[in-house]
C-alpha positions, 0 to 999 in steps of 0.5 A, spaced: 418 088 510 413 089 515 412 095 518 406 094 524 405 086 528 398 087 528 392 092 523 385 095 526 379 095 523 378 101 524 384 105 520 387 103 513 395 103 517 400 099 513 403 092 516 409 091 510 412 094 505 416 092 499 419 093 492 413 089 488 407 092 493 404 095 499 399 091 506 394 095 508 392 093 515 394 085 511 392 086 504 396 087 499 396 091 493 401 091 488 400 097 485 399 104 485 395 107 491 391 112 495 391 110 502 388 115 509 386 112 515 378 112 514 378 112 507 378 104 503 385 103 500 383 106 492 388 104 486 392 110 483 393 111 476 400 112 476 404 107 474 411 110 475 413 117 477 414 120 469 407 119 469 405 124 475 401 129 472 396 135 475 390 130 474 393 124 479 394 131 486 388 134 483 384 127 485 388 127 492 385 135 492 378 133 492 379 130 500 381 135 503 387 132 507 392 137 512 398 133 508 400 128 501 406 124 504 408 122 497 412 115 497 416 114 489 419 109 490 426 106 491 429 112 491 426 120 494 424 124 487 421 132 488 414 132 483 415 140 480 411 146 484 406 146 477 404 139 479 403 140 485 398 147 484 392 145 486 395 142 493 399 147 495 393 153 493 388 149 499 395 149 503 397 143 503 402 140 505 406 135 501 412 131 503 416 127 497 420 121 500 423 114 499 417 109 499 419 106 505 420 112 509 413 115 506 410 109 509 413 109 516 411 116 516 404 116 514 403 110 519 405 116 524 402 121 522 395 116 522 398 115 529 397 122 531 390 123 528 392 127 522 388 128 516 394 124 511 394 121 504 398 116 503 400 117 495 404 110 493 407 109 485 408 102 486 413 102 479 409 095 475 413 098 469 420 097 471 420 091 474 425 088 467 430 092 469 430 091 477 431 083 476 438 086 470 
């Protein structure tokens, strides 16, 4: 699904998304990624929702965003509060949603000038199950 018809040079914008990856400023990423408006997207070492650990969110906390939008794949899933305690302690909000909604929400918040992080899980280990 294309979300934006053109890219910008100043901000990292989600320009497309499907089950196997995401496009940021028309550059394809087929792995989980952290996206912030003014920082080059970086790999996020999460292969599946079930693999999320406290350390994954502590790495995000170091960036000090105002809010984290967690894209959990095809369906909305919620993380246990203990996993995001490092963010809560800094008063950083975390919103979980399916990845399509997460990409749209990130673009809206980024367009409003918010300091937002998109933490997008691309489940690379479930390809066999998807094909069945």
